[in-house]
Predicted model as a PDB file, atoms N, CA, C, CB and O in Angstrom, pLDDT in the B-factor column:
MODEL        1                                                                  
ATOM      1  N   MET A   1      58.139 -32.029  13.228  1.00 76.00           N  
ATOM      2  CA  MET A   1      59.296 -32.089  12.528  1.00 76.00           C  
ATOM      3  C   MET A   1      60.404 -32.775  13.119  1.00 76.00           C  
ATOM      4  CB  MET A   1      59.654 -30.901  12.235  1.00 76.00           C  
ATOM      5  O   MET A   1      61.155 -33.461  12.426  1.00 76.00           O  
ATOM      6  N   LYS A   2      60.598 -32.600  14.684  1.00 89.00           N  
ATOM      7  CA  LYS A   2      61.679 -33.355  15.185  1.00 89.00           C  
ATOM      8  C   LYS A   2      61.563 -34.806  15.310  1.00 89.00           C  
ATOM      9  CB  LYS A   2      61.988 -32.887  16.367  1.00 89.00           C  
ATOM     10  O   LYS A   2      62.564 -35.514  15.429  1.00 89.00           O  
ATOM     11  N   MET A   3      60.357 -35.278  15.286  1.00 93.00           N  
ATOM     12  CA  MET A   3      60.157 -36.851  15.170  1.00 93.00           C  
ATOM     13  C   MET A   3      60.811 -37.226  13.751  1.00 93.00           C  
ATOM     14  CB  MET A   3      58.415 -37.333  15.228  1.00 93.00           C  
ATOM     15  O   MET A   3      61.670 -38.108  13.731  1.00 93.00           O  
ATOM     16  N   LEU A   4      60.486 -36.678  12.739  1.00 94.00           N  
ATOM     17  CA  LEU A   4      60.946 -36.939  11.404  1.00 94.00           C  
ATOM     18  C   LEU A   4      62.382 -36.965  11.296  1.00 94.00           C  
ATOM     19  CB  LEU A   4      60.436 -35.986  10.493  1.00 94.00           C  
ATOM     20  O   LEU A   4      63.002 -37.878  10.750  1.00 94.00           O  
ATOM     21  N   GLU A   5      62.968 -35.809  11.898  1.00 96.00           N  
ATOM     22  CA  GLU A   5      64.383 -35.722  11.885  1.00 96.00           C  
ATOM     23  C   GLU A   5      65.254 -36.777  12.646  1.00 96.00           C  
ATOM     24  CB  GLU A   5      64.686 -34.468  12.380  1.00 96.00           C  
ATOM     25  O   GLU A   5      66.431 -37.050  12.408  1.00 96.00           O  
ATOM     26  N   ALA A   6      64.485 -37.289  13.560  1.00 96.00           N  
ATOM     27  CA  ALA A   6      65.155 -38.292  14.394  1.00 96.00           C  
ATOM     28  C   ALA A   6      64.774 -39.792  13.888  1.00 96.00           C  
ATOM     29  CB  ALA A   6      64.716 -38.063  15.951  1.00 96.00           C  
ATOM     30  O   ALA A   6      65.051 -40.825  14.498  1.00 96.00           O  
ATOM     31  N   GLY A   7      64.121 -39.706  12.719  1.00 96.00           N  
ATOM     32  CA  GLY A   7      64.069 -41.095  12.159  1.00 96.00           C  
ATOM     33  C   GLY A   7      62.788 -41.690  12.295  1.00 96.00           C  
ATOM     34  O   GLY A   7      62.611 -42.761  11.716  1.00 96.00           O  
ATOM     35  N   TRP A   8      61.753 -41.134  13.030  1.00 97.00           N  
ATOM     36  CA  TRP A   8      60.428 -41.713  13.261  1.00 97.00           C  
ATOM     37  C   TRP A   8      59.544 -41.319  11.974  1.00 97.00           C  
ATOM     38  CB  TRP A   8      59.772 -41.142  14.690  1.00 97.00           C  
ATOM     39  O   TRP A   8      59.753 -40.355  11.238  1.00 97.00           O  
ATOM     40  N   ALA A   9      58.639 -42.151  11.872  1.00 97.00           N  
ATOM     41  CA  ALA A   9      57.580 -41.896  10.719  1.00 97.00           C  
ATOM     42  C   ALA A   9      56.241 -41.969  11.367  1.00 97.00           C  
ATOM     43  CB  ALA A   9      57.655 -43.012   9.471  1.00 97.00           C  
ATOM     44  O   ALA A   9      56.052 -42.612  12.400  1.00 97.00           O  
ATOM     45  N   PRO A  10      55.283 -41.276  10.724  1.00 97.00           N  
ATOM     46  CA  PRO A  10      53.857 -41.230  11.288  1.00 97.00           C  
ATOM     47  C   PRO A  10      53.355 -42.572  11.176  1.00 97.00           C  
ATOM     48  CB  PRO A  10      52.880 -40.221  10.541  1.00 97.00           C  
ATOM     49  O   PRO A  10      53.711 -43.304  10.252  1.00 97.00           O  
ATOM     50  N   PHE A  11      52.498 -42.955  12.121  1.00 96.00           N  
ATOM     51  CA  PHE A  11      51.943 -44.346  12.185  1.00 96.00           C  
ATOM     52  C   PHE A  11      50.436 -44.167  12.156  1.00 96.00           C  
ATOM     53  CB  PHE A  11      52.426 -45.166  13.517  1.00 96.00           C  
ATOM     54  O   PHE A  11      49.880 -43.490  13.021  1.00 96.00           O  
ATOM     55  N   HIS A  12      49.774 -44.751  11.194  1.00 94.00           N  
ATOM     56  CA  HIS A  12      48.256 -44.656  11.347  1.00 94.00           C  
ATOM     57  C   HIS A  12      47.738 -46.033  11.765  1.00 94.00           C  
ATOM     58  CB  HIS A  12      47.528 -44.180   9.959  1.00 94.00           C  
ATOM     59  O   HIS A  12      47.766 -47.060  11.087  1.00 94.00           O  
ATOM     60  N   ALA A  13      47.237 -45.865  13.061  1.00 93.00           N  
ATOM     61  CA  ALA A  13      46.499 -46.961  13.578  1.00 93.00           C  
ATOM     62  C   ALA A  13      45.167 -47.333  13.067  1.00 93.00           C  
ATOM     63  CB  ALA A  13      46.362 -46.760  14.838  1.00 93.00           C  
ATOM     64  O   ALA A  13      44.382 -46.439  12.750  1.00 93.00           O  
ATOM     65  N   GLN A  14      44.841 -48.587  12.958  1.00 91.00           N  
ATOM     66  CA  GLN A  14      43.609 -49.008  12.431  1.00 91.00           C  
ATOM     67  C   GLN A  14      42.346 -48.613  13.073  1.00 91.00           C  
ATOM     68  CB  GLN A  14      43.627 -50.311  12.378  1.00 91.00           C  
ATOM     69  O   GLN A  14      41.251 -48.633  12.512  1.00 91.00           O  
ATOM     70  N   ASP A  15      42.595 -48.215  14.417  1.00 90.00           N  
ATOM     71  CA  ASP A  15      41.445 -47.869  15.315  1.00 90.00           C  
ATOM     72  C   ASP A  15      41.300 -46.288  15.441  1.00 90.00           C  
ATOM     73  CB  ASP A  15      41.672 -48.536  16.788  1.00 90.00           C  
ATOM     74  O   ASP A  15      40.446 -45.738  16.136  1.00 90.00           O  
ATOM     75  N   ALA A  16      42.172 -45.696  14.739  1.00 94.00           N  
ATOM     76  CA  ALA A  16      42.285 -44.157  14.848  1.00 94.00           C  
ATOM     77  C   ALA A  16      40.933 -43.555  14.474  1.00 94.00           C  
ATOM     78  CB  ALA A  16      43.454 -43.548  13.860  1.00 94.00           C  
ATOM     79  O   ALA A  16      40.222 -44.040  13.593  1.00 94.00           O  
ATOM     80  N   ASN A  17      40.606 -42.446  15.206  1.00 94.00           N  
ATOM     81  CA  ASN A  17      39.412 -41.676  14.843  1.00 94.00           C  
ATOM     82  C   ASN A  17      39.676 -40.825  13.576  1.00 94.00           C  
ATOM     83  CB  ASN A  17      38.980 -40.761  16.033  1.00 94.00           C  
ATOM     84  O   ASN A  17      40.839 -40.726  13.185  1.00 94.00           O  
ATOM     85  N   THR A  18      38.736 -40.242  12.949  1.00 94.00           N  
ATOM     86  CA  THR A  18      38.828 -39.401  11.842  1.00 94.00           C  
ATOM     87  C   THR A  18      38.824 -37.924  12.365  1.00 94.00           C  
ATOM     88  CB  THR A  18      37.674 -39.697  10.848  1.00 94.00           C  
ATOM     89  O   THR A  18      38.051 -37.504  13.226  1.00 94.00           O  
ATOM     90  N   CYS A  19      39.785 -37.199  11.733  1.00 94.00           N  
ATOM     91  CA  CYS A  19      40.016 -35.782  12.161  1.00 94.00           C  
ATOM     92  C   CYS A  19      38.741 -34.992  11.602  1.00 94.00           C  
ATOM     93  CB  CYS A  19      41.495 -35.162  11.549  1.00 94.00           C  
ATOM     94  O   CYS A  19      38.327 -35.198  10.461  1.00 94.00           O  
ATOM     95  N   ILE A  20      38.173 -34.118  12.434  1.00 91.00           N  
ATOM     96  CA  ILE A  20      37.074 -33.349  11.905  1.00 91.00           C  
ATOM     97  C   ILE A  20      37.555 -32.292  11.019  1.00 91.00           C  
ATOM     98  CB  ILE A  20      36.262 -32.768  12.976  1.00 91.00           C  
ATOM     99  O   ILE A  20      38.485 -31.598  11.432  1.00 91.00           O  
ATOM    100  N   GLU A  21      37.031 -32.050   9.787  1.00 92.00           N  
ATOM    101  CA  GLU A  21      37.469 -31.196   8.878  1.00 92.00           C  
ATOM    102  C   GLU A  21      37.527 -29.612   9.521  1.00 92.00           C  
ATOM    103  CB  GLU A  21      36.528 -31.374   7.638  1.00 92.00           C  
ATOM    104  O   GLU A  21      36.614 -29.041  10.118  1.00 92.00           O  
ATOM    105  N   GLY A  22      38.734 -29.146   9.245  1.00 93.00           N  
ATOM    106  CA  GLY A  22      38.985 -27.785   9.764  1.00 93.00           C  
ATOM    107  C   GLY A  22      39.626 -27.893  11.196  1.00 93.00           C  
ATOM    108  O   GLY A  22      39.867 -26.824  11.756  1.00 93.00           O  
ATOM    109  N   ASP A  23      39.893 -28.927  11.776  1.00 93.00           N  
ATOM    110  CA  ASP A  23      40.681 -29.049  13.090  1.00 93.00           C  
ATOM    111  C   ASP A  23      42.084 -28.990  12.839  1.00 93.00           C  
ATOM    112  CB  ASP A  23      40.396 -30.340  13.845  1.00 93.00           C  
ATOM    113  O   ASP A  23      42.649 -29.962  12.337  1.00 93.00           O  
ATOM    114  N   SER A  24      42.780 -27.823  13.172  1.00 92.00           N  
ATOM    115  CA  SER A  24      44.093 -27.593  12.882  1.00 92.00           C  
ATOM    116  C   SER A  24      45.060 -28.403  13.650  1.00 92.00           C  
ATOM    117  CB  SER A  24      44.350 -26.274  13.051  1.00 92.00           C  
ATOM    118  O   SER A  24      46.268 -28.366  13.413  1.00 92.00           O  
ATOM    119  N   ARG A  25      44.508 -29.160  14.605  1.00 93.00           N  
ATOM    120  CA  ARG A  25      45.386 -29.865  15.643  1.00 93.00           C  
ATOM    121  C   ARG A  25      45.797 -31.182  14.847  1.00 93.00           C  
ATOM    122  CB  ARG A  25      44.539 -30.210  17.169  1.00 93.00           C  
ATOM    123  O   ARG A  25      46.887 -31.719  15.041  1.00 93.00           O  
ATOM    124  N   CYS A  26      44.899 -31.651  13.976  1.00 93.00           N  
ATOM    125  CA  CYS A  26      45.058 -33.022  13.384  1.00 93.00           C  
ATOM    126  C   CYS A  26      44.922 -33.008  11.871  1.00 93.00           C  
ATOM    127  CB  CYS A  26      44.010 -33.995  13.973  1.00 93.00           C  
ATOM    128  O   CYS A  26      45.315 -33.990  11.241  1.00 93.00           O  
ATOM    129  N   GLU A  27      44.403 -31.983  11.257  1.00 93.00           N  
ATOM    130  CA  GLU A  27      44.210 -31.937   9.833  1.00 93.00           C  
ATOM    131  C   GLU A  27      45.540 -32.159   9.019  1.00 93.00           C  
ATOM    132  CB  GLU A  27      43.588 -30.595   9.475  1.00 93.00           C  
ATOM    133  O   GLU A  27      46.453 -31.340   9.120  1.00 93.00           O  
ATOM    134  N   GLY A  28      45.632 -33.108   8.330  1.00 93.00           N  
ATOM    135  CA  GLY A  28      46.829 -33.506   7.397  1.00 93.00           C  
ATOM    136  C   GLY A  28      47.903 -34.114   8.260  1.00 93.00           C  
ATOM    137  O   GLY A  28      49.061 -33.999   7.861  1.00 93.00           O  
ATOM    138  N   ARG A  29      47.670 -34.750   9.396  1.00 94.00           N  
ATOM    139  CA  ARG A  29      48.397 -35.326  10.161  1.00 94.00           C  
ATOM    140  C   ARG A  29      48.094 -36.926  10.336  1.00 94.00           C  
ATOM    141  CB  ARG A  29      48.319 -34.579  11.280  1.00 94.00           C  
ATOM    142  O   ARG A  29      47.434 -37.284  11.311  1.00 94.00           O  
ATOM    143  N   PRO A  30      48.572 -37.877   9.403  1.00 93.00           N  
ATOM    144  CA  PRO A  30      48.053 -39.256   9.520  1.00 93.00           C  
ATOM    145  C   PRO A  30      48.360 -39.915  10.803  1.00 93.00           C  
ATOM    146  CB  PRO A  30      48.580 -40.093   8.446  1.00 93.00           C  
ATOM    147  O   PRO A  30      47.740 -40.943  11.076  1.00 93.00           O  
ATOM    148  N   GLU A  31      49.259 -39.442  11.642  1.00 96.00           N  
ATOM    149  CA  GLU A  31      49.700 -40.093  12.779  1.00 96.00           C  
ATOM    150  C   GLU A  31      48.752 -39.748  13.975  1.00 96.00           C  
ATOM    151  CB  GLU A  31      51.146 -39.713  13.050  1.00 96.00           C  
ATOM    152  O   GLU A  31      49.064 -40.135  15.101  1.00 96.00           O  
ATOM    153  N   MET A  32      47.624 -39.045  13.773  1.00 96.00           N  
ATOM    154  CA  MET A  32      46.694 -38.732  14.846  1.00 96.00           C  
ATOM    155  C   MET A  32      45.827 -39.955  15.082  1.00 96.00           C  
ATOM    156  CB  MET A  32      45.825 -37.478  14.505  1.00 96.00           C  
ATOM    157  O   MET A  32      45.242 -40.523  14.160  1.00 96.00           O  
ATOM    158  N   GLN A  33      45.760 -40.370  16.442  1.00 96.00           N  
ATOM    159  CA  GLN A  33      44.922 -41.355  16.897  1.00 96.00           C  
ATOM    160  C   GLN A  33      43.530 -40.967  17.332  1.00 96.00           C  
ATOM    161  CB  GLN A  33      45.551 -41.967  17.910  1.00 96.00           C  
ATOM    162  O   GLN A  33      42.496 -41.463  16.885  1.00 96.00           O  
ATOM    163  N   VAL A  34      43.618 -40.032  18.248  1.00 95.00           N  
ATOM    164  CA  VAL A  34      42.475 -39.329  18.722  1.00 95.00           C  
ATOM    165  C   VAL A  34      42.661 -38.027  19.205  1.00 95.00           C  
ATOM    166  CB  VAL A  34      41.886 -40.008  19.674  1.00 95.00           C  
ATOM    167  O   VAL A  34      43.701 -37.733  19.796  1.00 95.00           O  
ATOM    168  N   CYS A  35      41.662 -37.127  18.994  1.00 94.00           N  
ATOM    169  CA  CYS A  35      41.612 -35.720  19.520  1.00 94.00           C  
ATOM    170  C   CYS A  35      40.332 -35.353  20.240  1.00 94.00           C  
ATOM    171  CB  CYS A  35      41.798 -34.747  18.390  1.00 94.00           C  
ATOM    172  O   CYS A  35      39.266 -35.304  19.627  1.00 94.00           O  
ATOM    173  N   ALA A  36      40.419 -35.112  21.443  1.00 91.00           N  
ATOM    174  CA  ALA A  36      39.141 -34.666  22.192  1.00 91.00           C  
ATOM    175  C   ALA A  36      38.507 -33.468  21.636  1.00 91.00           C  
ATOM    176  CB  ALA A  36      39.425 -34.370  23.647  1.00 91.00           C  
ATOM    177  O   ALA A  36      39.213 -32.564  21.191  1.00 91.00           O  
ATOM    178  N   GLY A  37      37.088 -33.383  21.626  1.00 82.00           N  
ATOM    179  CA  GLY A  37      36.383 -32.211  21.073  1.00 82.00           C  
ATOM    180  C   GLY A  37      36.023 -31.393  22.057  1.00 82.00           C  
ATOM    181  O   GLY A  37      35.365 -30.402  21.741  1.00 82.00           O  
ATOM    182  N   THR A  38      36.366 -31.614  23.470  1.00 78.00           N  
ATOM    183  CA  THR A  38      35.963 -30.729  24.486  1.00 78.00           C  
ATOM    184  C   THR A  38      37.152 -30.656  25.596  1.00 78.00           C  
ATOM    185  CB  THR A  38      34.562 -31.232  25.094  1.00 78.00           C  
ATOM    186  O   THR A  38      38.152 -31.353  25.420  1.00 78.00           O  
ATOM    187  N   GLY A  39      37.069 -29.980  26.515  1.00 80.00           N  
ATOM    188  CA  GLY A  39      37.910 -29.982  27.679  1.00 80.00           C  
ATOM    189  C   GLY A  39      39.317 -29.309  27.300  1.00 80.00           C  
ATOM    190  O   GLY A  39      39.444 -28.185  26.813  1.00 80.00           O  
ATOM    191  N   LEU A  40      40.272 -30.140  27.591  1.00 87.00           N  
ATOM    192  CA  LEU A  40      41.758 -29.513  27.421  1.00 87.00           C  
ATOM    193  C   LEU A  40      42.151 -29.632  25.956  1.00 87.00           C  
ATOM    194  CB  LEU A  40      42.937 -30.322  28.364  1.00 87.00           C  
ATOM    195  O   LEU A  40      43.223 -29.193  25.539  1.00 87.00           O  
ATOM    196  N   ALA A  41      41.303 -30.206  25.233  1.00 90.00           N  
ATOM    197  CA  ALA A  41      41.711 -30.394  23.663  1.00 90.00           C  
ATOM    198  C   ALA A  41      42.851 -31.244  23.412  1.00 90.00           C  
ATOM    199  CB  ALA A  41      42.078 -29.057  22.984  1.00 90.00           C  
ATOM    200  O   ALA A  41      43.731 -31.009  22.584  1.00 90.00           O  
ATOM    201  N   ASN A  42      42.779 -32.324  24.236  1.00 94.00           N  
ATOM    202  CA  ASN A  42      44.026 -33.369  24.271  1.00 94.00           C  
ATOM    203  C   ASN A  42      44.042 -34.141  22.871  1.00 94.00           C  
ATOM    204  CB  ASN A  42      43.858 -34.563  25.599  1.00 94.00           C  
ATOM    205  O   ASN A  42      42.974 -34.471  22.356  1.00 94.00           O  
ATOM    206  N   CYS A  43      45.210 -34.412  22.292  1.00 95.00           N  
ATOM    207  CA  CYS A  43      45.207 -35.404  21.192  1.00 95.00           C  
ATOM    208  C   CYS A  43      46.514 -36.296  21.437  1.00 95.00           C  
ATOM    209  CB  CYS A  43      45.213 -34.648  19.677  1.00 95.00           C  
ATOM    210  O   CYS A  43      47.505 -35.982  22.096  1.00 95.00           O  
ATOM    211  N   LYS A  44      46.294 -37.360  20.816  1.00 96.00           N  
ATOM    212  CA  LYS A  44      47.366 -38.503  20.846  1.00 96.00           C  
ATOM    213  C   LYS A  44      47.794 -38.718  19.346  1.00 96.00           C  
ATOM    214  CB  LYS A  44      46.739 -39.981  21.524  1.00 96.00           C  
ATOM    215  O   LYS A  44      46.984 -38.958  18.450  1.00 96.00           O  
ATOM    216  N   PHE A  45      49.044 -38.614  19.182  1.00 96.00           N  
ATOM    217  CA  PHE A  45      49.705 -38.895  17.869  1.00 96.00           C  
ATOM    218  C   PHE A  45      50.748 -40.017  17.998  1.00 96.00           C  
ATOM    219  CB  PHE A  45      50.397 -37.598  17.314  1.00 96.00           C  
ATOM    220  O   PHE A  45      51.528 -40.092  18.948  1.00 96.00           O  
ATOM    221  N   LEU A  46      50.703 -40.902  16.951  1.00 97.00           N  
ATOM    222  CA  LEU A  46      51.492 -42.076  17.014  1.00 97.00           C  
ATOM    223  C   LEU A  46      52.698 -42.133  16.028  1.00 97.00           C  
ATOM    224  CB  LEU A  46      50.612 -43.210  16.783  1.00 97.00           C  
ATOM    225  O   LEU A  46      52.532 -41.723  14.879  1.00 97.00           O  
ATOM    226  N   TRP A  47      53.795 -42.578  16.392  1.00 97.00           N  
ATOM    227  CA  TRP A  47      54.972 -42.416  15.580  1.00 97.00           C  
ATOM    228  C   TRP A  47      55.735 -43.859  15.697  1.00 97.00           C  
ATOM    229  CB  TRP A  47      55.900 -41.103  16.117  1.00 97.00           C  
ATOM    230  O   TRP A  47      55.795 -44.453  16.774  1.00 97.00           O  
ATOM    231  N   GLN A  48      56.273 -44.333  14.575  1.00 96.00           N  
ATOM    232  CA  GLN A  48      56.959 -45.648  14.454  1.00 96.00           C  
ATOM    233  C   GLN A  48      58.331 -45.474  14.047  1.00 96.00           C  
ATOM    234  CB  GLN A  48      56.282 -46.554  13.483  1.00 96.00           C  
ATOM    235  O   GLN A  48      58.633 -44.658  13.177  1.00 96.00           O  
ATOM    236  N   LYS A  49      59.231 -46.246  14.671  1.00 96.00           N  
ATOM    237  CA  LYS A  49      60.676 -46.310  14.228  1.00 96.00           C  
ATOM    238  C   LYS A  49      61.087 -47.845  14.417  1.00 96.00           C  
ATOM    239  CB  LYS A  49      61.677 -45.251  15.150  1.00 96.00           C  
ATOM    240  O   LYS A  49      61.234 -48.406  15.503  1.00 96.00           O  
ATOM    241  N   GLU A  50      61.238 -48.391  13.205  1.00 95.00           N  
ATOM    242  CA  GLU A  50      61.516 -49.867  13.113  1.00 95.00           C  
ATOM    243  C   GLU A  50      60.269 -50.569  13.687  1.00 95.00           C  
ATOM    244  CB  GLU A  50      62.879 -50.300  13.937  1.00 95.00           C  
ATOM    245  O   GLU A  50      59.196 -50.369  13.118  1.00 95.00           O  
ATOM    246  N   GLU A  51      60.317 -51.339  14.721  1.00 92.00           N  
ATOM    247  CA  GLU A  51      59.187 -52.198  15.394  1.00 92.00           C  
ATOM    248  C   GLU A  51      58.661 -51.540  16.578  1.00 92.00           C  
ATOM    249  CB  GLU A  51      59.679 -53.614  15.833  1.00 92.00           C  
ATOM    250  O   GLU A  51      57.790 -52.084  17.258  1.00 92.00           O  
ATOM    251  N   THR A  52      59.233 -50.181  16.915  1.00 93.00           N  
ATOM    252  CA  THR A  52      58.830 -49.410  17.999  1.00 93.00           C  
ATOM    253  C   THR A  52      57.622 -48.322  17.694  1.00 93.00           C  
ATOM    254  CB  THR A  52      60.079 -48.725  18.492  1.00 93.00           C  
ATOM    255  O   THR A  52      57.743 -47.540  16.752  1.00 93.00           O  
ATOM    256  N   ILE A  53      56.524 -48.315  18.489  1.00 94.00           N  
ATOM    257  CA  ILE A  53      55.625 -47.272  18.291  1.00 94.00           C  
ATOM    258  C   ILE A  53      55.475 -46.589  19.504  1.00 94.00           C  
ATOM    259  CB  ILE A  53      54.378 -47.702  17.790  1.00 94.00           C  
ATOM    260  O   ILE A  53      55.319 -47.199  20.562  1.00 94.00           O  
ATOM    261  N   THR A  54      55.516 -45.218  19.421  1.00 95.00           N  
ATOM    262  CA  THR A  54      55.413 -44.375  20.706  1.00 95.00           C  
ATOM    263  C   THR A  54      54.234 -43.495  20.360  1.00 95.00           C  
ATOM    264  CB  THR A  54      56.820 -43.469  21.096  1.00 95.00           C  
ATOM    265  O   THR A  54      53.815 -43.283  19.223  1.00 95.00           O  
ATOM    266  N   ALA A  55      53.727 -42.984  21.557  1.00 96.00           N  
ATOM    267  CA  ALA A  55      52.587 -41.916  21.436  1.00 96.00           C  
ATOM    268  C   ALA A  55      52.990 -40.660  22.029  1.00 96.00           C  
ATOM    269  CB  ALA A  55      51.264 -42.355  22.132  1.00 96.00           C  
ATOM    270  O   ALA A  55      53.666 -40.640  23.057  1.00 96.00           O  
ATOM    271  N   ILE A  56      52.625 -39.652  21.459  1.00 95.00           N  
ATOM    272  CA  ILE A  56      52.939 -38.269  21.890  1.00 95.00           C  
ATOM    273  C   ILE A  56      51.535 -37.695  22.147  1.00 95.00           C  
ATOM    274  CB  ILE A  56      53.813 -37.395  20.758  1.00 95.00           C  
ATOM    275  O   ILE A  56      50.591 -37.728  21.358  1.00 95.00           O  
ATOM    276  N   CYS A  57      51.553 -37.164  23.382  1.00 96.00           N  
ATOM    277  CA  CYS A  57      50.079 -36.478  23.730  1.00 96.00           C  
ATOM    278  C   CYS A  57      50.328 -35.056  23.811  1.00 96.00           C  
ATOM    279  CB  CYS A  57      49.363 -36.978  25.207  1.00 96.00           C  
ATOM    280  O   CYS A  57      51.319 -34.574  24.360  1.00 96.00           O  
ATOM    281  N   THR A  58      49.230 -34.265  23.142  1.00 94.00           N  
ATOM    282  CA  THR A  58      49.338 -32.844  23.228  1.00 94.00           C  
ATOM    283  C   THR A  58      48.196 -32.220  23.968  1.00 94.00           C  
ATOM    284  CB  THR A  58      49.436 -32.270  21.892  1.00 94.00           C  
ATOM    285  O   THR A  58      47.187 -32.842  24.299  1.00 94.00           O  
ATOM    286  N   ILE A  59      48.409 -31.003  24.196  1.00 94.00           N  
ATOM    287  CA  ILE A  59      47.117 -30.213  24.722  1.00 94.00           C  
ATOM    288  C   ILE A  59      46.936 -28.919  24.097  1.00 94.00           C  
ATOM    289  CB  ILE A  59      47.164 -29.938  26.249  1.00 94.00           C  
ATOM    290  O   ILE A  59      47.858 -28.346  23.517  1.00 94.00           O  
ATOM    291  N   GLY A  60      45.661 -28.405  24.214  1.00 92.00           N  
ATOM    292  CA  GLY A  60      45.467 -27.190  23.711  1.00 92.00           C  
ATOM    293  C   GLY A  60      45.009 -27.120  22.201  1.00 92.00           C  
ATOM    294  O   GLY A  60      45.008 -28.113  21.474  1.00 92.00           O  
ATOM    295  N   GLU A  61      44.633 -25.905  21.808  1.00 88.00           N  
ATOM    296  CA  GLU A  61      44.186 -25.759  20.577  1.00 88.00           C  
ATOM    297  C   GLU A  61      45.227 -25.719  19.532  1.00 88.00           C  
ATOM    298  CB  GLU A  61      43.429 -24.679  20.542  1.00 88.00           C  
ATOM    299  O   GLU A  61      44.898 -25.881  18.357  1.00 88.00           O  
ATOM    300  N   ASP A  62      46.387 -25.528  19.847  1.00 87.00           N  
ATOM    301  CA  ASP A  62      47.613 -25.359  19.171  1.00 87.00           C  
ATOM    302  C   ASP A  62      48.431 -26.914  19.132  1.00 87.00           C  
ATOM    303  CB  ASP A  62      48.484 -24.126  19.998  1.00 87.00           C  
ATOM    304  O   ASP A  62      49.490 -27.083  18.528  1.00 87.00           O  
ATOM    305  N   ALA A  63      47.804 -27.850  19.801  1.00 87.00           N  
ATOM    306  CA  ALA A  63      48.436 -29.134  19.983  1.00 87.00           C  
ATOM    307  C   ALA A  63      49.891 -28.994  20.373  1.00 87.00           C  
ATOM    308  CB  ALA A  63      48.315 -29.950  18.733  1.00 87.00           C  
ATOM    309  O   ALA A  63      50.769 -29.370  19.596  1.00 87.00           O  
ATOM    310  N   VAL A  64      50.195 -28.433  21.625  1.00 90.00           N  
ATOM    311  CA  VAL A  64      51.401 -28.298  22.163  1.00 90.00           C  
ATOM    312  C   VAL A  64      51.700 -29.602  22.915  1.00 90.00           C  
ATOM    313  CB  VAL A  64      51.456 -27.081  23.001  1.00 90.00           C  
ATOM    314  O   VAL A  64      50.865 -30.262  23.534  1.00 90.00           O  
ATOM    315  N   PHE A  65      53.047 -29.894  22.773  1.00 92.00           N  
ATOM    316  CA  PHE A  65      53.477 -31.233  23.429  1.00 92.00           C  
ATOM    317  C   PHE A  65      53.308 -30.993  25.037  1.00 92.00           C  
ATOM    318  CB  PHE A  65      55.159 -31.656  23.003  1.00 92.00           C  
ATOM    319  O   PHE A  65      53.719 -30.029  25.683  1.00 92.00           O  
ATOM    320  N   ASP A  66      52.567 -32.174  25.519  1.00 92.00           N  
ATOM    321  CA  ASP A  66      52.390 -32.420  26.825  1.00 92.00           C  
ATOM    322  C   ASP A  66      53.153 -33.594  27.362  1.00 92.00           C  
ATOM    323  CB  ASP A  66      51.060 -32.561  27.046  1.00 92.00           C  
ATOM    324  O   ASP A  66      53.769 -33.414  28.413  1.00 92.00           O  
ATOM    325  N   SER A  67      53.194 -34.636  26.854  1.00 90.00           N  
ATOM    326  CA  SER A  67      54.020 -35.907  27.416  1.00 90.00           C  
ATOM    327  C   SER A  67      53.947 -36.975  26.447  1.00 90.00           C  
ATOM    328  CB  SER A  67      53.461 -36.494  28.827  1.00 90.00           C  
ATOM    329  O   SER A  67      53.188 -36.989  25.478  1.00 90.00           O  
ATOM    330  N   LEU A  68      54.907 -38.007  26.813  1.00 92.00           N  
ATOM    331  CA  LEU A  68      54.839 -39.267  26.173  1.00 92.00           C  
ATOM    332  C   LEU A  68      53.778 -39.927  26.648  1.00 92.00           C  
ATOM    333  CB  LEU A  68      55.968 -40.040  26.304  1.00 92.00           C  
ATOM    334  O   LEU A  68      53.663 -39.865  27.872  1.00 92.00           O  
ATOM    335  N   CYS A  69      52.803 -40.664  25.956  1.00 90.00           N  
ATOM    336  CA  CYS A  69      51.781 -41.260  26.612  1.00 90.00           C  
ATOM    337  C   CYS A  69      51.685 -42.700  26.176  1.00 90.00           C  
ATOM    338  CB  CYS A  69      50.551 -40.524  26.396  1.00 90.00           C  
ATOM    339  O   CYS A  69      52.327 -43.135  25.220  1.00 90.00           O  
ATOM    340  N   GLU A  70      50.822 -43.461  26.943  1.00 83.00           N  
ATOM    341  CA  GLU A  70      50.644 -44.855  26.581  1.00 83.00           C  
ATOM    342  C   GLU A  70      49.959 -45.186  25.262  1.00 83.00           C  
ATOM    343  CB  GLU A  70      49.912 -45.476  27.610  1.00 83.00           C  
ATOM    344  O   GLU A  70      49.017 -44.500  24.865  1.00 83.00           O  
ATOM    345  N   TYR A  71      50.418 -46.222  24.583  1.00 82.00           N  
ATOM    346  CA  TYR A  71      49.548 -46.762  23.495  1.00 82.00           C  
ATOM    347  C   TYR A  71      49.661 -48.239  23.438  1.00 82.00           C  
ATOM    348  CB  TYR A  71      49.911 -46.168  22.122  1.00 82.00           C  
ATOM    349  O   TYR A  71      50.741 -48.823  23.537  1.00 82.00           O  
ATOM    350  N   THR A  72      48.426 -48.876  23.262  1.00 76.00           N  
ATOM    351  CA  THR A  72      48.463 -50.291  23.174  1.00 76.00           C  
ATOM    352  C   THR A  72      48.106 -50.686  21.763  1.00 76.00           C  
ATOM    353  CB  THR A  72      47.533 -50.929  24.190  1.00 76.00           C  
ATOM    354  O   THR A  72      47.101 -50.206  21.240  1.00 76.00           O  
ATOM    355  N   ARG A  73      48.815 -51.465  21.178  1.00 75.00           N  
ATOM    356  CA  ARG A  73      48.482 -51.861  19.681  1.00 75.00           C  
ATOM    357  C   ARG A  73      47.395 -52.881  19.658  1.00 75.00           C  
ATOM    358  CB  ARG A  73      49.764 -52.479  18.896  1.00 75.00           C  
ATOM    359  O   ARG A  73      47.440 -53.928  20.302  1.00 75.00           O  
ATOM    360  N   ILE A  74      46.463 -52.535  18.917  1.00 69.00           N  
ATOM    361  CA  ILE A  74      45.316 -53.435  18.581  1.00 69.00           C  
ATOM    362  C   ILE A  74      45.550 -54.075  17.223  1.00 69.00           C  
ATOM    363  CB  ILE A  74      43.952 -52.647  18.573  1.00 69.00           C  
ATOM    364  O   ILE A  74      45.590 -53.323  16.249  1.00 69.00           O  
ATOM    365  N   ASP A  75      45.712 -55.402  17.050  1.00 63.00           N  
ATOM    366  CA  ASP A  75      46.117 -56.092  15.906  1.00 63.00           C  
ATOM    367  C   ASP A  75      44.981 -56.796  15.355  1.00 63.00           C  
ATOM    368  CB  ASP A  75      47.209 -56.991  16.178  1.00 63.00           C  
ATOM    369  O   ASP A  75      45.110 -57.475  14.336  1.00 63.00           O  
TER     370      ASP A  75                                                      
ENDMDL                                                                          
END                                                                             
């Protein structure tokens, strides 16, 4: 919600994985690029504001913010 309030919009990358049905970390979130199925349950979500795209990485089953992370756009 904070990203939306700050003027960012969800960005759906062409190379994004598909969220597995029932995965609460990414279900209904078009900005999900990838979520790990094992380990620390990391996910990467992409947001766009004007021409800038940023990546937010989360950790755990509740997708808690972990860090800003790298995103390389593939056109």
